[in-house]
C-alpha positions, 0 to 999 in steps of 0.5 A: 677471895672473891676478888681473886676469883674475879681477877682470874675470870676477867683474865680468862675472858679478856686478852690473855685468855682469847689472844693467848689461845689464838697465838698459841694456835699459830705455832706447834712449838709448846714453849713458844706458845706459852711464851706468846701467851705470857707476853700477852698477859704482860702487855695487857696488864701494862696497857690497862695500867696506862704504862705506869709501872707503879699502878701495876698490881703484882697479884694481877700481873701474876695471874695474867701471866699464868692465865696467858701461859696456860691459854697459849699452851692449850692453843698449842695443844689444840693445834698439835693434837686437834689436827690428828683426830 
């Protein structure tokens, strides 16, 4: 259980979290922000596995995709509704 929490926290504080949020803030289209965040999560997992698809952990890949998508969606919401306050 601690391993799963560690993977989630590492992805939030790593590229899928920060870069996904930043890329999500670059667009006002929610689907595009979510896709960009998920793409960052996919790229981060593959790059850290040294482009060896056999070394990619499915759980880690799934968590990176979800965290990246959530961060991208949050970035889009910040862009859309943060400007109206």
